[in-house]
N, C-alpha and C positions, 0 to 999 in steps of 0.2 A: 057403866064402867066395866061390869063383868062381861057384857056383850062384846065390848071392844077387845077385851082380853082374849076371848074365844076366837074372834075374827083374826086378830094379829097373830095368834099362835098357829092357826090353820094356814095362813098365808106364808108364815115363816117356814113351816114344815114343807109346804109345796115348793117354795123357791129353792130350798136346800136339796131337793130331789131332782132338779132339772139341770141340764147342761146349758151353759151360756153360749152365745154366738161366738165368743172369742175362742171357745174350745173346739169348734167344729169347722170354721170357715178357713179355706185355703188362701194363701198369698194375701194376707190381710194388709200388708204395707205396699201393695201394688197400687199406683195411682191411675186414675182414669186417663185413657189415651196415652199412657206412658209407653215409649218405644225403646226396646233394648235390642241391640244388634247381637245376634248369636255368633260368637267367635270361637265356639268350641270345635275342636278338631279331633275329638275322641274317636278312636278306632279300636275295636276289640282285638286282643292278641291271642294267638293260639296257646292252649294250655296242655299240660300233661293230662291224658285221659280223653282229649277231644277225638272225635271220629270225623274224618274228612273224606270227601270224595274228590277225585282229581280227574279231569278230562282234558286230553291234549289233542289238538287238531292242527293239521297243515293242509296245504293244497293237495298233497299226495297222502291220502288217508291210509294207504297200505303201510307206510313207514311208521305210523303211529299205533298200529295194532298191538305191539308188545307192551305199550304203556296203558292201553285202555282195555284191561282185562275184564271180561264180563262173566257173570255166573247166572245160572238158571234161577228164576224166582217167580213163583206163582204162575207158571205156564209161560213166562216171558223171560227176559234177561235184563240184568242191571249191572252197572259198574261195581267192582269190588270197592270196599271202603278201607281206610287205613286208620289204625289207632296210634295216636302219639304216645309212645311208651314212657316209662319212668325217666329215661335219659333224654326225653324230648325229641326222639327220632321216629321216623316211619321207615319201614323197609320197602323201598320202591323198586319196581322192575328195572333192570339194567343199571340204574344209578346206585343201587344199594341203600345204605343208611343216609337219610337226608334229615337234617336237624331243622324242625319247624317251630319248636317251642319259643315263645316270645316274639314271633313275627306276626304282623297283620296278614290277612289273606293276600293283599296286594303285594306285600314284601315277599310272601311265599311264592307268588306267581313269578316275580322277577328272579327269584333264586332258581326256580326250575328253568326259566328261559336261559339264564346264564350257564347252567350246567349242560343243557342241551347244546348250546352254542360252543362252549369250550371243548366239549367232547366231540364236536362236529357230528352230532347224532341227528339233529333236526334243523331245518332251515325255517326261520320265521314262524315258530310255533305259537299257537294261541293256547293259553293255559287257563282253565277255569277251576276254581277251588271253592268248595262249600262245606261249612261245618254242619254235620248232620244231627248232632246232639246238643245244640244250643237250647238250653231251657233255664228257667228261673223258678224258684220256689217262693210262694207267698203264703205266709202263715199268720196266725193270730186273729185279731179282730177285723177280719174282712168278710165279705158276704160269701165268698166261695174259695176257701183256702185250697191250695193244690200246687201241682207242678205244671208249668205252662211252657210248651214249646215255642220257640221264636223262629220265624221263617226267614227274617232278614239277618243283617250282620250286626245290628245293634237295636236296643230297645231301652226306653227311658223308664225310670221308676214309676212315673205317672201312668205310662201305658201298661206296665205290669200290674199295678194296682187296679187299673181299669179292667184288665182281663179277669181279675179276681173279684169283680163286682164292686170295687171301691171299699173304703173303710166303713164299718158299721158305726152307729152313733156312739157305741161304747169304746171305739178305738181311739187311742191317744195319738193325735196328729203332730204333736210337737216333738216327738222322740222316737221316730221310726228307725229301726236298726237294719243295717245292711251288712251281712257277713260275706266276705269275699275270700276265696281260696285261690292262690296262684302257686301251683307246684309245691303244695305243702305248707305254705306260709299264709296264715289267716289274718285278715284285717277286719276290724269292727268299726263301723262308721255310723253315727247317728245324725239324722237330718230332721229339720223342722218344716213340715209341709205348710204351716201357717205363714211362713216367711218366704218372700219371693227369692231370697238368696239360695233357695233350694236348687235353682237352675245353674248355679255356679259350683255346686257340690261335686267332688270327684267321683261320687257314686250316682250322680243323676242319670248317667248312662250305665246300664248294667252290663256285666260280662257273663260268660257261660257259667251256669251253676251257682249264680249269686243267690243268697237266701235273704228274703225280706221278712222281717217280723214286726208286726204291729201290736204293741203291748196294750192291755186293757187299761182304761182309766180307773180312777179310784172307786167310782160307783159300781163299775163292773166287778172289780175285785171283791168289793164288799158283798155284792149279791151272790157271786159264785162261791164264796167261802162260807156263806151262811153265818156271817158275823153275828155272834151272840149279842154284841152291843146293840146292833140294829134291832134285834128282837126285843131287847130290854127297853130301848127308846120307844118302840112302838107300843109296848105294854104300858109304860109310864104315860105316854101321850094319851092313850085310850082312857086310862084311869083319870088323868087330869081333865080331859074333855068331858067324860061322863060326870065327874064330880061338879065341874063348872056348870054343865047344863042342868043338873039337878038343882043346884043352888039358884040358878037364874029362874028356873020354873017355880020354885017355892017362893021366890021374891017377886 
């Protein structure tokens, strides 16, 4: 009976120190061969503080020179970039103040085409716009926390976590926080990566300068804080085990 007590105690202590499958597996309610049609039409919108580059071309390249200003850079030349100011504008050659905040890049392109056409400045221009400082920050219980640049126009939270090396075993998967700032207004949204409904979250696709935080699970918090209760439990457990083993040996 004493031997059984020792074994059961050790097994219980081991089980309480381990994470369960339910804690770490993503998309647990997704069924095999389940098909879901992606109807998401998310497009990132330009924000205050974004830095954009704008290139304009027509059949006659000489008439676009005033709009494609270049500066020397590293022995070569590059287009100047434009900062969207606190009022949501950029100061653009010839056109002056152009309000871009709240527009997608496609909408911004159409805006420039309209302005060029209405002012009879350019005929059938092609406008290319790119955000230069699109980045996201991933922090907390991930393998490689940091700030990650995004080369395209959108990135999903799964891709961002992948860039950061994925969550560690100590990261809480059911309560990931996304902090989003749009022109001074912050929103806080929590998502559950263990549920397939994450794909329908309004923060599944990230925007410029989104902040993703993966909080530690309970075992991680306990270890990091050096919880005195854990030390006490270990001491008591050692005492009980030692006493039990001595008692078993004598009998």
